[in-house]
N, C-alpha and C positions, 0 to 999 in steps of 0.2 A: 064805149063798149069795150069790155075786157077781151084780150086775146084768148082764144080757146084752142087748145091743141087737139089734133086728131087722135092722139094717143089715149084719150079718156082720162086725162089728169095724172097719168103715171109720171114718175120722175124720168128725166132724160138719162140716157146711159152715162156712166161716169166718164169724165174726160181722162186723158192720160194714156199710158201704154196698156192696151188691152192684152197684149201678149204676156204681160207680167202676172196676169190673174190666172190662178190655177183653178181649173174646173174639175170637180169630182162628180162623176155620174154614177148613180146606182139604178139599175134597171132589173125588173123581173124578167123571167124567161118569156120570150115572145111579147115583151112589153106588158105583161100582166101586172096588176098592182102587187106591190110587195106587202107581205104581212109585217106587222110591227117587229116581230122577231127577226125577219129577214132584213129589215131596215137596220135594226140594231147590229146585226152581224156585218152588214155592209159598211156601216160607219166605223165599227171596230177594225175591220180590215183596212179601211182608208187610214185610220190612225196608225195601225201597224206599219203600213207602207210609208207614211210620213215620218215615222220615227227614225228612218234612215237619215233624215236631214235635221235631226234634233240639235246637233252640236253647232251647226252653222247658220241656221235660219230661225226666224220667228214669224208667226202669223200676225199681221197688222190687225186684222179683224176677220170674222167669218160670218157669213149669212147663209143659212140653209133654208130654202123654200120648199115646202112639202105641200102637195095636194092630197089631203086625207079623204078617203072615200069610204062609204058604208058597203055592205055586202051587195047592194044593187048598183054600185059604181057611182052613186050620187055624192058630190062633195059635202063634207061635214066640217063643222067648227068645233074645236075642243074647248073653247071658252069664249066669252063675249068679245075679247080683242082678237081672238084667234092668233095669239102670239105667246111665245115663251122667250124670256131673256134669262140667260144662264151666265153666272159669273163663276168660273171654275175654281177660283181661289178665294177663300175666306180667311180673314185674319182671326187670331184667337179671340180678340175682343168681339168681333162680329159673331163668331161661333157661340160664345157664351153670353152674348147680350150685354157686354160691358161698354159703357160710354166713355 
C-alpha cells in the first residue's frame, strides 16, 4: 500500500530558509475580491517598489497564485490547465520565428 499524505497530494513546503522568501500580498478593501484592473495596479505597484533593489538583486523565480472568482464569488478557471507561463524576455529569433 502506498503512503498517502493528509495534505491531499499537495507538494510539501520547500526546504531551506523560509525567511529568504519575499511575500507580496495584494488585498481588496475589507478583503473584497480585487477586480482585474485593481490586481494589475497592485502588481505594477509591487514592481515599482521592487525596482529599488534592481541593481543588487535578481529574482530566482516567481510564482503567483490567484483564485479568480465570478460575480457570485464562485471560483473559475481561465483555461483547461488554469495556468499561465510567462517568459518576460524573448530573443529576436523567437520574436520573428527564426530557427
